[in-house]
PDB file of N, H, CA, C and O in Angstrom:
ATOM      1  N   MET A   1      88.818  95.132 120.749  1.00  0.00           N
ATOM      2  CA  MET A   1      87.949  95.025 119.930  1.00  0.00           C
ATOM      3  C   MET A   1      86.623  95.418 120.215  1.00  0.00           C
ATOM      4  O   MET A   1      86.160  95.479 121.354  1.00  0.00           O
ATOM      5  N   LYS A   2      85.984  95.699 119.125  1.00  0.00           N
ATOM      6  H   LYS A   2      86.359  95.650 118.200  1.00  0.00           H
ATOM      7  CA  LYS A   2      84.784  96.294 119.012  1.00  0.00           C
ATOM      8  C   LYS A   2      83.642  96.148 119.075  1.00  0.00           C
ATOM      9  O   LYS A   2      83.103  96.960 118.323  1.00  0.00           O
ATOM     10  N   LYS A   3      82.454  95.116 119.922  1.00  0.00           N
ATOM     11  H   LYS A   3      82.892  94.457 120.533  1.00  0.00           H
ATOM     12  CA  LYS A   3      81.700  94.214 119.896  1.00  0.00           C
ATOM     13  C   LYS A   3      81.293  94.198 118.332  1.00  0.00           C
ATOM     14  O   LYS A   3      80.933  93.134 117.830  1.00  0.00           O
ATOM     15  N   LYS A   4      81.357  95.458 117.517  1.00  0.00           N
ATOM     16  H   LYS A   4      81.650  96.323 117.925  1.00  0.00           H
ATOM     17  CA  LYS A   4      80.635  95.726 115.734  1.00  0.00           C
ATOM     18  C   LYS A   4      81.482  94.767 115.547  1.00  0.00           C
ATOM     19  O   LYS A   4      81.337  93.564 115.760  1.00  0.00           O
ATOM     20  N   ASN A   5      82.660  95.518 115.009  1.00  0.00           N
ATOM     21  H   ASN A   5      82.778  96.496 114.836  1.00  0.00           H
ATOM     22  CA  ASN A   5      83.702  93.982 114.628  1.00  0.00           C
ATOM     23  C   ASN A   5      83.892  92.141 114.928  1.00  0.00           C
ATOM     24  O   ASN A   5      84.400  91.218 114.292  1.00  0.00           O
ATOM     25  N   VAL A   6      83.280  92.253 116.052  1.00  0.00           N
ATOM     26  H   VAL A   6      82.867  93.003 116.568  1.00  0.00           H
ATOM     27  CA  VAL A   6      83.186  90.826 116.061  1.00  0.00           C
ATOM     28  C   VAL A   6      82.164  90.595 115.382  1.00  0.00           C
ATOM     29  O   VAL A   6      82.424  89.993 114.341  1.00  0.00           O
ATOM     30  N   ILE A   7      80.603  90.935 115.616  1.00  0.00           N
ATOM     31  H   ILE A   7      80.392  91.425 116.462  1.00  0.00           H
ATOM     32  CA  ILE A   7      79.803  90.771 115.008  1.00  0.00           C
ATOM     33  C   ILE A   7      80.048  90.342 113.399  1.00  0.00           C
ATOM     34  O   ILE A   7      79.972  89.235 112.867  1.00  0.00           O
ATOM     35  N   ASP A   8      80.403  91.784 112.786  1.00  0.00           N
ATOM     36  H   ASP A   8      80.465  92.684 113.218  1.00  0.00           H
ATOM     37  CA  ASP A   8      80.965  91.552 111.249  1.00  0.00           C
ATOM     38  C   ASP A   8      81.448  90.463 110.536  1.00  0.00           C
ATOM     39  O   ASP A   8      81.025  89.918 109.517  1.00  0.00           O
ATOM     40  N   ALA A   9      82.869  90.130 111.589  1.00  0.00           N
ATOM     41  H   ALA A   9      83.213  90.573 112.417  1.00  0.00           H
ATOM     42  CA  ALA A   9      83.159  88.597 111.929  1.00  0.00           C
ATOM     43  C   ALA A   9      82.527  87.560 111.998  1.00  0.00           C
ATOM     44  O   ALA A   9      82.733  86.700 111.142  1.00  0.00           O
ATOM     45  N   ILE A  10      81.631  87.351 112.973  1.00  0.00           N
ATOM     46  H   ILE A  10      81.464  88.050 113.669  1.00  0.00           H
ATOM     47  CA  ILE A  10      81.026  86.333 112.762  1.00  0.00           C
ATOM     48  C   ILE A  10      79.979  86.978 111.062  1.00  0.00           C
ATOM     49  O   ILE A  10      80.448  86.611 109.985  1.00  0.00           O
ATOM     50  N   ASN A  11      79.228  87.493 111.049  1.00  0.00           N
ATOM     51  H   ASN A  11      78.846  87.791 111.924  1.00  0.00           H
ATOM     52  CA  ASN A  11      78.658  87.159 109.774  1.00  0.00           C
ATOM     53  C   ASN A  11      79.101  86.811 108.535  1.00  0.00           C
ATOM     54  O   ASN A  11      78.590  86.135 107.642  1.00  0.00           O
ATOM     55  N   GLU A  12      80.553  87.615 108.669  1.00  0.00           N
ATOM     56  H   GLU A  12      80.968  88.164 109.394  1.00  0.00           H
ATOM     57  CA  GLU A  12      81.630  86.927 107.550  1.00  0.00           C
ATOM     58  C   GLU A  12      81.563  85.072 107.243  1.00  0.00           C
ATOM     59  O   GLU A  12      82.121  84.425 106.357  1.00  0.00           O
ATOM     60  N   PHE A  13      80.835  84.700 108.141  1.00  0.00           N
ATOM     61  H   PHE A  13      80.381  85.225 108.861  1.00  0.00           H
ATOM     62  CA  PHE A  13      81.552  83.450 107.949  1.00  0.00           C
ATOM     63  C   PHE A  13      79.662  82.240 107.847  1.00  0.00           C
ATOM     64  O   PHE A  13      78.597  82.520 108.398  1.00  0.00           O
ATOM     65  N   PRO A  14      79.916  81.245 107.128  1.00  0.00           N
ATOM     66  CA  PRO A  14      78.714  80.768 106.835  1.00  0.00           C
ATOM     67  C   PRO A  14      77.934  80.471 107.883  1.00  0.00           C
ATOM     68  O   PRO A  14      78.319  81.198 108.799  1.00  0.00           O
ATOM     69  N   LYS A  15      76.693  79.530 108.393  1.00  0.00           N
ATOM     70  H   LYS A  15      76.380  78.939 107.649  1.00  0.00           H
ATOM     71  CA  LYS A  15      75.677  78.972 109.180  1.00  0.00           C
ATOM     72  C   LYS A  15      76.524  78.593 109.816  1.00  0.00           C
ATOM     73  O   LYS A  15      76.758  79.246 110.833  1.00  0.00           O
ATOM     74  N   GLU A  16      77.476  77.237 109.498  1.00  0.00           N
ATOM     75  H   GLU A  16      77.286  76.706 108.672  1.00  0.00           H
ATOM     76  CA  GLU A  16      77.759  76.267 110.164  1.00  0.00           C
ATOM     77  C   GLU A  16      79.698  77.273 110.482  1.00  0.00           C
ATOM     78  O   GLU A  16      80.714  77.677 109.918  1.00  0.00           O
ATOM     79  N   VAL A  17      79.335  77.208 111.159  1.00  0.00           N
ATOM     80  H   VAL A  17      78.509  76.879 111.618  1.00  0.00           H
ATOM     81  CA  VAL A  17      81.073  78.045 112.013  1.00  0.00           C
ATOM     82  C   VAL A  17      82.179  76.835 112.622  1.00  0.00           C
ATOM     83  O   VAL A  17      81.770  76.033 113.461  1.00  0.00           O
ATOM     84  N   ASN A  18      83.775  76.779 112.064  1.00  0.00           N
ATOM     85  H   ASN A  18      84.108  77.431 111.382  1.00  0.00           H
ATOM     86  CA  ASN A  18      84.399  76.499 112.990  1.00  0.00           C
ATOM     87  C   ASN A  18      85.385  77.381 114.030  1.00  0.00           C
ATOM     88  O   ASN A  18      86.257  78.216 113.790  1.00  0.00           O
ATOM     89  N   LEU A  19      84.852  76.814 115.326  1.00  0.00           N
ATOM     90  H   LEU A  19      84.144  76.135 115.521  1.00  0.00           H
ATOM     91  CA  LEU A  19      85.536  77.878 116.253  1.00  0.00           C
ATOM     92  C   LEU A  19      86.986  78.694 116.117  1.00  0.00           C
ATOM     93  O   LEU A  19      87.521  79.793 116.264  1.00  0.00           O
ATOM     94  N   ASN A  20      87.185  77.450 115.764  1.00  0.00           N
ATOM     95  H   ASN A  20      86.750  76.557 115.645  1.00  0.00           H
ATOM     96  CA  ASN A  20      89.241  77.814 115.574  1.00  0.00           C
ATOM     97  C   ASN A  20      89.316  79.117 114.732  1.00  0.00           C
ATOM     98  O   ASN A  20      89.819  80.210 114.992  1.00  0.00           O
ATOM     99  N   ASP A  21      88.488  78.534 113.361  1.00  0.00           N
ATOM    100  H   ASP A  21      88.080  77.646 113.150  1.00  0.00           H
ATOM    101  CA  ASP A  21      88.304  79.780 112.628  1.00  0.00           C
ATOM    102  C   ASP A  21      87.981  80.882 112.838  1.00  0.00           C
ATOM    103  O   ASP A  21      88.600  81.908 112.555  1.00  0.00           O
ATOM    104  N   LEU A  22      86.540  80.720 113.581  1.00  0.00           N
ATOM    105  H   LEU A  22      86.038  79.886 113.811  1.00  0.00           H
ATOM    106  CA  LEU A  22      86.936  82.244 114.079  1.00  0.00           C
ATOM    107  C   LEU A  22      87.209  82.955 115.255  1.00  0.00           C
ATOM    108  O   LEU A  22      86.937  84.120 115.545  1.00  0.00           O
ATOM    109  N   PHE A  23      87.698  82.216 115.790  1.00  0.00           N
ATOM    110  H   PHE A  23      87.919  81.269 115.554  1.00  0.00           H
ATOM    111  CA  PHE A  23      88.798  82.613 117.035  1.00  0.00           C
ATOM    112  C   PHE A  23      90.010  83.410 116.759  1.00  0.00           C
ATOM    113  O   PHE A  23      90.500  84.416 117.273  1.00  0.00           O
ATOM    114  N   GLU A  24      90.514  82.202 115.235  1.00  0.00           N
ATOM    115  H   GLU A  24      90.116  81.385 114.817  1.00  0.00           H
ATOM    116  CA  GLU A  24      91.980  82.818 114.430  1.00  0.00           C
ATOM    117  C   GLU A  24      91.318  84.337 113.441  1.00  0.00           C
ATOM    118  O   GLU A  24      91.851  85.439 113.308  1.00  0.00           O
ATOM    119  N   ARG A  25      90.185  83.899 112.962  1.00  0.00           N
ATOM    120  H   ARG A  25      89.752  83.004 113.070  1.00  0.00           H
ATOM    121  CA  ARG A  25      89.872  85.658 112.251  1.00  0.00           C
ATOM    122  C   ARG A  25      90.460  86.913 113.254  1.00  0.00           C
ATOM    123  O   ARG A  25      91.397  87.708 113.201  1.00  0.00           O
ATOM    124  N   LEU A  26      88.777  86.455 114.680  1.00  0.00           N
ATOM    125  H   LEU A  26      88.016  85.809 114.724  1.00  0.00           H
ATOM    126  CA  LEU A  26      89.077  87.347 115.517  1.00  0.00           C
ATOM    127  C   LEU A  26      90.500  87.873 115.765  1.00  0.00           C
ATOM    128  O   LEU A  26      90.769  89.068 115.637  1.00  0.00           O
ATOM    129  N   ILE A  27      91.249  87.104 116.063  1.00  0.00           N
ATOM    130  H   ILE A  27      91.031  86.134 116.167  1.00  0.00           H
ATOM    131  CA  ILE A  27      93.066  87.355 116.574  1.00  0.00           C
ATOM    132  C   ILE A  27      93.402  88.157 115.929  1.00  0.00           C
ATOM    133  O   ILE A  27      93.728  89.245 116.402  1.00  0.00           O
ATOM    134  N   VAL A  28      93.449  87.827 114.277  1.00  0.00           N
ATOM    135  H   VAL A  28      93.184  86.942 113.893  1.00  0.00           H
ATOM    136  CA  VAL A  28      93.732  88.591 113.418  1.00  0.00           C
ATOM    137  C   VAL A  28      93.508  89.399 112.649  1.00  0.00           C
ATOM    138  O   VAL A  28      94.178  89.718 111.667  1.00  0.00           O
ATOM    139  N   LYS A  29      91.911  90.081 113.257  1.00  0.00           N
ATOM    140  H   LYS A  29      91.366  89.821 114.055  1.00  0.00           H
ATOM    141  CA  LYS A  29      91.792  91.047 113.004  1.00  0.00           C
ATOM    142  C   LYS A  29      91.926  92.622 114.304  1.00  0.00           C
ATOM    143  O   LYS A  29      91.933  93.822 114.029  1.00  0.00           O
ATOM    144  N   ASP A  30      92.012  91.955 115.642  1.00  0.00           N
ATOM    145  H   ASP A  30      92.007  90.981 115.866  1.00  0.00           H
ATOM    146  CA  ASP A  30      92.162  92.164 116.750  1.00  0.00           C
ATOM    147  C   ASP A  30      93.810  92.589 116.701  1.00  0.00           C
ATOM    148  O   ASP A  30      94.046  93.427 117.571  1.00  0.00           O
ATOM    149  N   LYS A  31      94.650  92.329 116.140  1.00  0.00           N
ATOM    150  H   LYS A  31      94.459  91.648 115.433  1.00  0.00           H
ATOM    151  CA  LYS A  31      96.406  92.467 115.633  1.00  0.00           C
ATOM    152  C   LYS A  31      96.252  93.483 115.096  1.00  0.00           C
ATOM    153  O   LYS A  31      96.743  94.484 115.616  1.00  0.00           O
ATOM    154  N   ILE A  32      95.406  93.609 113.679  1.00  0.00           N
ATOM    155  H   ILE A  32      95.007  92.795 113.256  1.00  0.00           H
ATOM    156  CA  ILE A  32      95.158  94.923 112.377  1.00  0.00           C
ATOM    157  C   ILE A  32      94.703  95.951 113.404  1.00  0.00           C
ATOM    158  O   ILE A  32      95.665  96.557 113.876  1.00  0.00           O
ATOM    159  N   GLU A  33      94.092  96.147 113.657  1.00  0.00           N
ATOM    160  H   GLU A  33      93.310  95.654 113.274  1.00  0.00           H
ATOM    161  CA  GLU A  33      93.520  97.112 114.491  1.00  0.00           C
ATOM    162  C   GLU A  33      94.452  97.605 115.183  1.00  0.00           C
ATOM    163  O   GLU A  33      94.819  98.698 114.752  1.00  0.00           O
ATOM    164  N   LYS A  34      95.182  97.118 116.407  1.00  0.00           N
ATOM    165  H   LYS A  34      94.884  96.230 116.757  1.00  0.00           H
ATOM    166  CA  LYS A  34      96.075  97.479 117.454  1.00  0.00           C
ATOM    167  C   LYS A  34      97.453  98.245 116.495  1.00  0.00           C
ATOM    168  O   LYS A  34      98.249  99.086 116.913  1.00  0.00           O
ATOM    169  N   GLY A  35      97.390  97.642 115.155  1.00  0.00           N
ATOM    170  H   GLY A  35      96.743  96.959 114.816  1.00  0.00           H
ATOM    171  CA  GLY A  35      98.967  97.894 114.371  1.00  0.00           C
ATOM    172  C   GLY A  35      98.559  99.151 113.820  1.00  0.00           C
ATOM    173  O   GLY A  35      99.370 100.014 113.484  1.00  0.00           O
ATOM    174  N   LEU A  36      96.835  99.316 113.681  1.00  0.00           N
ATOM    175  H   LEU A  36      96.177  98.615 113.954  1.00  0.00           H
ATOM    176  CA  LEU A  36      96.767 100.489 112.951  1.00  0.00           C
ATOM    177  C   LEU A  36      96.649 101.788 113.719  1.00  0.00           C
ATOM    178  O   LEU A  36      96.877 102.945 113.367  1.00  0.00           O
ATOM    179  N   LEU A  37      96.207 101.248 114.927  1.00  0.00           N
ATOM    180  H   LEU A  37      96.022 100.308 115.212  1.00  0.00           H
ATOM    181  CA  LEU A  37      96.629 102.534 116.000  1.00  0.00           C
ATOM    182  C   LEU A  37      97.525 102.698 116.492  1.00  0.00           C
ATOM    183  O   LEU A  37      97.641 103.661 117.250  1.00  0.00           O
ATOM    184  N   GLN A  38      98.479 101.876 116.282  1.00  0.00           N
ATOM    185  H   GLN A  38      98.385 101.094 115.666  1.00  0.00           H
ATOM    186  CA  GLN A  38     100.299 102.186 116.384  1.00  0.00           C
ATOM    187  C   GLN A  38     100.823 103.227 115.736  1.00  0.00           C
ATOM    188  O   GLN A  38     101.642 104.008 116.221  1.00  0.00           O
ATOM    189  N   ILE A  39     100.108 103.292 113.987  1.00  0.00           N
ATOM    190  H   ILE A  39      99.443 102.657 113.593  1.00  0.00           H
ATOM    191  CA  ILE A  39     100.174 103.754 113.391  1.00  0.00           C
ATOM    192  C   ILE A  39     100.051 105.088 113.523  1.00  0.00           C
ATOM    193  O   ILE A  39     100.955 105.917 113.424  1.00  0.00           O
ATOM    194  N   GLU A  40      98.759 105.304 113.779  1.00  0.00           N
ATOM    195  H   GLU A  40      98.024 104.630 113.859  1.00  0.00           H
ATOM    196  CA  GLU A  40      98.159 106.505 113.999  1.00  0.00           C
ATOM    197  C   GLU A  40      98.672 107.265 115.447  1.00  0.00           C
ATOM    198  O   GLU A  40      98.619 108.429 115.843  1.00  0.00           O
ATOM    199  N   ASN A  41      99.037 106.379 115.848  1.00  0.00           N
ATOM    200  H   ASN A  41      99.080 105.433 115.526  1.00  0.00           H
ATOM    201  CA  ASN A  41      99.706 107.156 117.242  1.00  0.00           C
ATOM    202  C   ASN A  41     101.213 107.591 117.252  1.00  0.00           C
ATOM    203  O   ASN A  41     101.882 108.068 118.169  1.00  0.00           O
ATOM    204  N   GLY A  42     101.627 107.214 115.658  1.00  0.00           N
ATOM    205  H   GLY A  42     101.084 106.827 114.913  1.00  0.00           H
ATOM    206  CA  GLY A  42     103.230 107.142 115.654  1.00  0.00           C
ATOM    207  C   GLY A  42     104.320 106.642 115.924  1.00  0.00           C
ATOM    208  O   GLY A  42     105.435 107.020 115.563  1.00  0.00           O
ATOM    209  N   GLN A  43     103.855 105.233 116.969  1.00  0.00           N
ATOM    210  H   GLN A  43     102.950 104.926 117.262  1.00  0.00           H
ATOM    211  CA  GLN A  43     104.497 104.662 117.352  1.00  0.00           C
ATOM    212  C   GLN A  43     104.847 103.071 116.802  1.00  0.00           C
ATOM    213  O   GLN A  43     104.585 101.911 117.121  1.00  0.00           O
ATOM    214  N   THR A  44     105.414 103.618 116.035  1.00  0.00           N
ATOM    215  H   THR A  44     105.628 104.560 115.776  1.00  0.00           H
ATOM    216  CA  THR A  44     106.810 102.718 115.218  1.00  0.00           C
ATOM    217  C   THR A  44     107.976 103.461 114.508  1.00  0.00           C
ATOM    218  O   THR A  44     108.213 104.660 114.365  1.00  0.00           O
ATOM    219  N   VAL A  45     108.660 102.270 114.092  1.00  0.00           N
ATOM    220  H   VAL A  45     108.468 101.295 114.209  1.00  0.00           H
ATOM    221  CA  VAL A  45     110.122 101.552 114.171  1.00  0.00           C
ATOM    222  C   VAL A  45     110.445 102.575 112.342  1.00  0.00           C
ATOM    223  O   VAL A  45     109.387 102.513 111.717  1.00  0.00           O
ATOM    224  N   PRO A  46     111.047 103.013 111.887  1.00  0.00           N
ATOM    225  CA  PRO A  46     111.475 103.411 111.077  1.00  0.00           C
ATOM    226  C   PRO A  46     112.157 102.133 109.940  1.00  0.00           C
ATOM    227  O   PRO A  46     112.728 101.303 110.648  1.00  0.00           O
ATOM    228  N   HIS A  47     112.246 101.803 108.664  1.00  0.00           N
ATOM    229  H   HIS A  47     111.783 102.477 108.089  1.00  0.00           H
ATOM    230  CA  HIS A  47     112.719 101.309 108.303  1.00  0.00           C
ATOM    231  C   HIS A  47     113.983 100.422 107.956  1.00  0.00           C
ATOM    232  O   HIS A  47     114.354  99.365 107.446  1.00  0.00           O
ATOM    233  N   ASN A  48     114.435 101.723 108.662  1.00  0.00           N
ATOM    234  H   ASN A  48     114.134 102.582 109.076  1.00  0.00           H
ATOM    235  CA  ASN A  48     116.432 101.557 108.765  1.00  0.00           C
ATOM    236  C   ASN A  48     117.075 101.106 109.596  1.00  0.00           C
ATOM    237  O   ASN A  48     118.234 100.698 109.677  1.00  0.00           O
ATOM    238  N   LYS A  49     115.782 101.244 110.610  1.00  0.00           N
ATOM    239  H   LYS A  49     114.840 101.576 110.544  1.00  0.00           H
ATOM    240  CA  LYS A  49     116.417 101.043 112.067  1.00  0.00           C
ATOM    241  C   LYS A  49     116.456  99.662 112.074  1.00  0.00           C
ATOM    242  O   LYS A  49     117.368  98.887 112.360  1.00  0.00           O
ATOM    243  N   VAL A  50     115.015  99.431 111.615  1.00  0.00           N
ATOM    244  H   VAL A  50     114.274 100.060 111.382  1.00  0.00           H
ATOM    245  CA  VAL A  50     114.554  97.470 111.751  1.00  0.00           C
ATOM    246  C   VAL A  50     115.503  97.100 110.774  1.00  0.00           C
ATOM    247  O   VAL A  50     115.727  95.990 111.257  1.00  0.00           O
ATOM    248  N   VAL A  51     116.232  97.143 109.794  1.00  0.00           N
ATOM    249  H   VAL A  51     116.050  98.045 109.401  1.00  0.00           H
ATOM    250  CA  VAL A  51     117.212  96.834 108.736  1.00  0.00           C
ATOM    251  C   VAL A  51     118.301  96.155 109.650  1.00  0.00           C
ATOM    252  O   VAL A  51     118.587  94.976 109.859  1.00  0.00           O
ATOM    253  N   ALA A  52     118.936  97.682 110.242  1.00  0.00           N
ATOM    254  H   ALA A  52     118.704  98.640 110.072  1.00  0.00           H
ATOM    255  CA  ALA A  52     120.248  97.788 111.313  1.00  0.00           C
ATOM    256  C   ALA A  52     120.296  96.823 112.244  1.00  0.00           C
ATOM    257  O   ALA A  52     121.187  96.013 112.500  1.00  0.00           O
ATOM    258  N   HIS A  53     119.117  97.020 112.777  1.00  0.00           N
ATOM    259  H   HIS A  53     118.394  97.678 112.569  1.00  0.00           H
ATOM    260  CA  HIS A  53     118.755  96.313 114.144  1.00  0.00           C
ATOM    261  C   HIS A  53     118.979  94.586 113.426  1.00  0.00           C
ATOM    262  O   HIS A  53     119.972  94.096 113.963  1.00  0.00           O
ATOM    263  N   PHE A  54     118.537  93.899 112.717  1.00  0.00           N
ATOM    264  H   PHE A  54     117.730  94.297 112.281  1.00  0.00           H
ATOM    265  CA  PHE A  54     118.304  92.304 112.103  1.00  0.00           C
ATOM    266  C   PHE A  54     119.552  92.320 111.370  1.00  0.00           C
ATOM    267  O   PHE A  54     119.832  91.143 111.144  1.00  0.00           O
ATOM    268  N   LYS A  55     120.832  93.432 110.676  1.00  0.00           N
ATOM    269  H   LYS A  55     120.604  94.388 110.860  1.00  0.00           H
ATOM    270  CA  LYS A  55     121.893  92.810 110.221  1.00  0.00           C
ATOM    271  C   LYS A  55     122.652  92.346 110.746  1.00  0.00           C
ATOM    272  O   LYS A  55     123.296  91.321 110.521  1.00  0.00           O
ATOM    273  N   LYS A  56     122.688  93.752 112.288  1.00  0.00           N
ATOM    274  H   LYS A  56     122.165  94.584 112.470  1.00  0.00           H
ATOM    275  CA  LYS A  56     123.410  93.825 113.212  1.00  0.00           C
ATOM    276  C   LYS A  56     123.345  91.916 113.652  1.00  0.00           C
ATOM    277  O   LYS A  56     124.311  91.283 113.227  1.00  0.00           O
ATOM    278  N   LYS A  57     122.498  91.274 114.277  1.00  0.00           N
ATOM    279  H   LYS A  57     121.713  91.789 114.622  1.00  0.00           H
ATOM    280  CA  LYS A  57     121.678  90.494 114.983  1.00  0.00           C
ATOM    281  C   LYS A  57     122.077  89.158 113.735  1.00  0.00           C
ATOM    282  O   LYS A  57     122.477  88.162 114.337  1.00  0.00           O
ATOM    283  N   TRP A  58     122.062  89.051 112.923  1.00  0.00           N
ATOM    284  H   TRP A  58     121.737  89.860 112.434  1.00  0.00           H
ATOM    285  CA  TRP A  58     122.075  88.098 112.033  1.00  0.00           C
ATOM    286  C   TRP A  58     123.693  87.680 111.583  1.00  0.00           C
ATOM    287  O   TRP A  58     124.357  86.653 111.447  1.00  0.00           O
ATOM    288  N   LEU A  59     123.857  89.024 111.460  1.00  0.00           N
ATOM    289  H   LEU A  59     123.318  89.858 111.570  1.00  0.00           H
ATOM    290  CA  LEU A  59     125.317  88.876 110.812  1.00  0.00           C
ATOM    291  C   LEU A  59     126.809  89.125 112.076  1.00  0.00           C
ATOM    292  O   LEU A  59     127.786  89.831 111.823  1.00  0.00           O
ATOM    293  N   LYS A  60     126.585  88.284 113.485  1.00  0.00           N
ATOM    294  H   LYS A  60     125.792  87.711 113.690  1.00  0.00           H
ATOM    295  CA  LYS A  60     127.283  88.309 113.941  1.00  0.00           C
ATOM    296  C   LYS A  60     128.324  87.241 113.623  1.00  0.00           C
ATOM    297  O   LYS A  60     129.384  87.206 114.248  1.00  0.00           O
TER     298      LYS A  60
END
């Protein structure tokens, strides 16, 4: 995660910050950034393959 994104997340909070809320927001933002990078790099699984996987797993 870039330092700028951390600073932006901190600036979104009021003057009194709950650290757990801040860390949770940073974790979510980091996961979103990683997911978007995976999309850009073509590291995705087609929807029909996901559906087939879970149908097979759930319908045993």
